[in-house]
C-alpha positions in Angstrom: 0.1 0.1 0.1 1.4 3.6 -1.2 0.4 6.9 -0.6 1.9 9.6 -2.7 1.5 13.5 -1.7 2.7 16.0 -4.2 5.0 18.6 -2.6 4.5 21.2 -5.5 8.1 22.9 -4.7 9.8 25.4 -6.8 12.0 23.8 -9.4 10.2 20.2 -9.2 8.7 18.6 -12.1 5.4 17.6 -11.7 5.0 14.1 -12.7 2.0 12.1 -14.1 2.2 9.9 -11.1 1.7 12.8 -8.8 -1.4 14.2 -10.8 -2.9 10.7 -10.7 -2.3 10.6 -6.6 -3.9 14.1 -6.5 -6.9 13.0 -8.5 -7.5 9.8 -6.5 -6.9 10.9 -3.2 -9.1 14.1 -3.2 -12.3 12.6 -4.7 -11.8 9.0 -3.2 -11.6 10.5 0.6 -15.0 12.4 -0.3 -16.6 9.4 -1.6 -15.5 7.2 0.9 -16.8 9.9 3.6 -20.3 9.8 2.0 -20.7 6.2 0.7 -23.3 5.3 3.4 -25.6 8.1 2.5 -28.5 8.1 0.2 -29.3 10.3 -3.0 -30.1 13.8 -1.9 -28.7 17.2 -0.9 -25.9 16.5 1.4 -25.0 20.1 2.6 -25.5 23.8 1.3 -28.3 24.6 -1.3 -29.7 27.3 0.6 -32.3 29.6 -1.1 -33.0 33.3 -1.4 -34.6 35.4 -3.9 -33.4 38.6 -5.6 -36.3 40.4 -7.6 -37.5 37.5 -10.5 -34.6 35.1 -9.7 -34.5 32.3 -7.2 -30.9 31.8 -6.0 -29.5 28.3 -5.2 -26.5 28.5 -2.8 -23.4 26.1 -3.4 -23.8 22.9 -2.1 -23.0 19.1 -2.4 -25.7 16.5 -3.9 -25.5 13.1 -4.3 -27.2 11.4 -7.0 -27.3 7.8 -8.4 -23.9 7.3 -6.2 -22.0 10.2 -7.7 -21.1 13.2 -5.6 -22.1 16.6 -7.6 -20.3 19.9 -6.3 -22.8 22.4 -6.9 -21.9 26.1 -7.6 -24.1 29.0 -6.6 -27.0 29.6 -9.5 -29.6 31.9 -10.4 -32.8 30.6 -11.9 -35.8 33.0 -13.2 -39.3 32.3 -12.1 -42.4 33.5 -12.8 -46.2 33.2 -11.3 -48.2 30.7 -12.8 -50.8 29.7 -10.0 -49.6 26.2 -10.4 -47.2 24.0 -8.0 -43.5 24.5 -9.6 -40.8 22.0 -8.7 -37.2 23.0 -8.4 -35.2 19.9 -9.3 -31.7 18.7 -9.7 -31.4 16.4 -12.6 -28.4 14.2 -13.7 -28.6 14.5 -17.4 -25.7 12.0 -18.6 -22.6 10.1 -17.8 -20.2 10.3 -20.6 -16.9 8.0 -20.7 -14.0 9.5 -22.8 -10.7 8.3 -23.1 -9.4 10.9 -21.1 -12.1 11.5 -18.5 -15.5 10.7 -17.6 -18.2 13.4 -17.5 -20.9 13.8 -15.3 -23.5 16.3 -16.5 -26.3 17.6 -14.4 -28.8 20.5 -14.7 -31.2 22.5 -12.2 -34.6 22.9 -13.6 -38.0 24.6 -12.7 -41.0 22.8 -13.9 -44.5 21.9 -13.1 -43.9 18.2 -13.3 -43.0 16.1 -10.0 -39.7 14.9 -9.8 -39.4 11.2 -11.1 -36.8 9.9 -8.7 -33.7 8.2 -9.9 -31.8 10.7 -11.7 -34.3 13.7 -10.3 -33.9 15.0 -6.6 -36.4 17.9 -5.4 -34.8 20.9 -4.0 -37.7 22.9 -3.5 -41.5 23.7 -4.5 -43.7 26.6 -4.6 -47.0 27.8 -5.8 -46.8 31.8 -6.5 -50.0 33.5 -7.4 -49.9 36.4 -9.9 -49.0 39.9 -8.2 -47.5 38.0 -5.3 -44.1 37.8 -4.2 -41.9 34.6 -3.6 -40.5 34.5 -0.2 -37.9 32.3 1.8 -38.3 33.9 4.9 -40.8 32.2 7.3 -43.0 33.6 10.3 -43.0 30.5 12.3 -42.0 26.9 12.0 -45.6 26.0 10.6 -45.2 28.6 7.9 -42.6 26.4 5.9 -45.5 24.5 4.6 -47.4 27.5 3.3 -49.2 26.7 0.3 -48.9 30.0 -1.8 -46.1 32.2 -2.4 -43.6 30.5 0.0 -40.6 28.3 -0.8 -41.6 25.1 0.4 -38.7 22.7 1.9 -40.9 20.0 3.4 -40.5 17.7 0.5 -37.1 18.2 -0.4 -34.9 15.2 -0.5 -31.6 15.4 1.8 -29.3 12.7 2.2 -28.3 10.9 5.5 -27.1 7.3 6.3 -30.7 6.1 7.6 -32.2 7.2 4.3 -33.7 10.3 2.8 -34.5 12.9 5.8 -35.9 16.6 6.1 -34.0 19.5 5.1 -31.4 20.9 7.5 -32.9 24.3 7.3 -36.4 22.7 8.7 -34.6 20.7 11.8 -32.3 23.9 12.3 -35.5 26.0 12.7 -37.2 23.4 14.8 -34.2 23.2 17.2 -33.9 26.9 17.6 -37.5 27.2 18.5 -37.1 24.1 21.2 -34.1 26.1 22.9 -36.5 28.8 23.2 -39.2 26.8 25.0 -38.7 26.8 28.8 -40.8 23.8 29.2 -38.8 21.8 26.8 -37.8 18.1 27.9 -34.3 17.1 28.2 -35.0 14.9 25.3 -36.2 17.5 23.1 -32.9 19.8 24.2 -30.6 16.8 23.4 -32.3 16.4 20.1 -32.0 20.3 19.2 -28.3 20.3 20.4 -27.7 17.2 17.8 -29.7 19.0 15.0 -27.5 22.2 15.1 -24.2 20.7 15.5 -23.2 19.5 12.1 -23.8 21.2 8.6 -25.6 17.9 7.4 -29.1 16.9 7.7 -30.3 15.1 11.1 -30.0 11.3 10.4 -33.3 9.8 9.4 -33.5 7.1 12.2 -32.7 9.3 14.9 -35.3 11.9 13.6 -38.1 9.0 13.3 -37.1 7.5 16.7 -37.1 10.8 18.4 -40.8 11.6 17.1 -41.8 8.1 17.9 -40.5 8.6 21.6 -42.2 11.8 21.8 -45.5 10.8 20.4 -45.4 13.2 17.7 -46.5 10.8 14.8 -47.1 7.1 13.8 -45.7 4.6 15.9 -46.3 1.6 13.6 -43.9 -0.2 11.2 -43.8 1.3 7.5 -42.0 4.2 5.8 -42.3 7.9 7.0 -43.1 10.4 4.2 -41.4 13.8 4.6 -44.8 15.1 5.2 -45.3 12.7 8.1 -42.0 13.9 9.7 -42.7 17.5 9.2 -46.2 17.1 10.5 -44.5 15.3 13.6 -42.3 18.1 14.4 -45.0 20.5 14.0 -47.2 18.8 16.6 -44.3 18.2 18.9 -43.4 21.9 18.7 -47.0 23.0 19.4 -47.0 20.5 22.5 -43.7 21.5 24.0 -44.8 25.2 23.7 -48.2 24.6 25.6 -46.5 22.8 28.2 -48.4 19.3 27.5 -47.6 15.9 26.6 -47.4 15.3 23.0 -49.2 11.8 23.1 -52.4 12.4 25.5 -52.4 16.4 25.8 -51.8 16.2 29.6 -49.8 19.0 31.2 -46.2 17.8 31.7 -44.5 18.0 35.2 -42.4 20.7 34.2 -45.3 23.3 33.1 -47.3 22.1 35.9 -44.9 22.7 38.4 -45.4 25.1 41.4 -43.2 26.8 43.8 -44.7 27.6 47.5 -42.8 30.1 49.2 -43.1 29.8 53.1 
C-alpha cells in the first residue's frame, strides 16, 4: 500500500504519478466519507430571492452514487398559479478516453420529480401579483401553500435514508431551545440537530418522533410530510407545556413553587 502526496515545490517537475495521486486521493476521500449516504442534498443549497430570480447557494448533492459539487446559481421564475418544482437532474454520464463526464442541470418545472436521476430541492405555488419569499414567520409557515418556498418535500441525504432539510430541523431546534418547558430529550435533539452542517440522520429523527409521540408508532416508511407534521405537533405540545401523546400537562409546566 502506497500513498503519494505531491509537494509542489519550486524547481520540481510535476509528474503524471503525482497528478494521479492528487486526483485519486481528493475524490476518493470524499467518496468514502459519504458512501453510506442515500441520494439527496448533503449540505448547502440554501435559497434566497433576488427580484425575479431564485438563488440557489453552493452545496453538494449525491445522485445515483456520484457526488456533485454545485456552484451558486440563479434561476428566473414567474407566477403560474400552479405548483412548480425545483429539481436537480443528472443528465448523463459520458465516458471519454481522457475523462468521465457527469452532466447535471437545475430545472424549474411543473412536473414533479420522477426519482432516480431527479431530486427535489424545493417547491412553490406563486400567485400572480405576489412575491416569492424564503423567510418564514414561524415553523408551520414553511409549508404554507402559496407564495412560499416549501422545503418539506426536499430530498436530503443521510445514512438512514432520505431525511428532512437541514433548514427545517435547524429552525425546529432553535424554537425548541427557546421553550422553557422543553424536556431533556427535546434539548438533546436540538443540540444534535444544530451541531453539524449536514441533515439529521433519518433514523434518529424517526426515533425522536416515536418517543415523543409526535407521529405514527407502527411500522412502515415515514414520508417527508409525516416527518414535518410530527415535528410541528411536537413543537406545539412543547410550547403549550402539554404531553405530545395525550395532551396532559407535563410535570415541568405544571410545577408550582410555594414560598413559606
